[in-house]
C-alpha angles and dihedrals in degrees: 000000000000121000117249089245092055093046089051090048093051091048092047090051092048090053092045089054089054088049090051089054089050090050092051089051088057089052090049090051090053091050092048091050088054091048093246095136096170093053089046089053090050091057093042089055089046089053089053090052092051092050088050089052091049091051091051087059091044092053093044093051091050093044089058091054095254129120124255109222118204116212134195114271121235116234109270124228109278098178120093127161095201145346088268090054090052092052093046090052089047090054091051088052092050090050088053090052089052091052091050093049090049091051091049090049090052090052091050092047092049090050091045086231098163098181090056092045090054092045093051094050089076090055093048090054090045092053092054088056094044095051091046091050094052094043090052093050091048090052090050092049091051092050095049095040094125098029106092092182092057090045092054091045089056090047089052092048091053091050087070095053117114139172123236113178114229118246112261 
């Protein structure tokens, strides 16, 4: 049986994953409004991934006989000064997710809750990939800042991005 603190932490993380999806939709909307359809697609795919992550928490909570509790989502940031600004804010958000996952992992370790420890390992690995992805894109955007051809090539590359959930 999970402690109340661990159940609350899992629920909080599930809801934060839904918030992250909401936040990426706001970034997609900004990109669409600026006619950067590839960048918009990137963030739409990212929103799908975050909803998938939230549902992994939802299913895990329920599988352990606990109740997933859906909370209201705060309004995400809708103000971006540039594509680079959107990606920098996305990286900050991913770093916050990492901190939250680490905290949740610490709770699970302290409780010797091995199923939760095992479950969270996937998310720890995922966060390494997410932070690396956003950092890499930010570095590319900084390098191509004044090269409109390179910028539009990156926009085109992101238009081809898709999300295929892994088999469980």
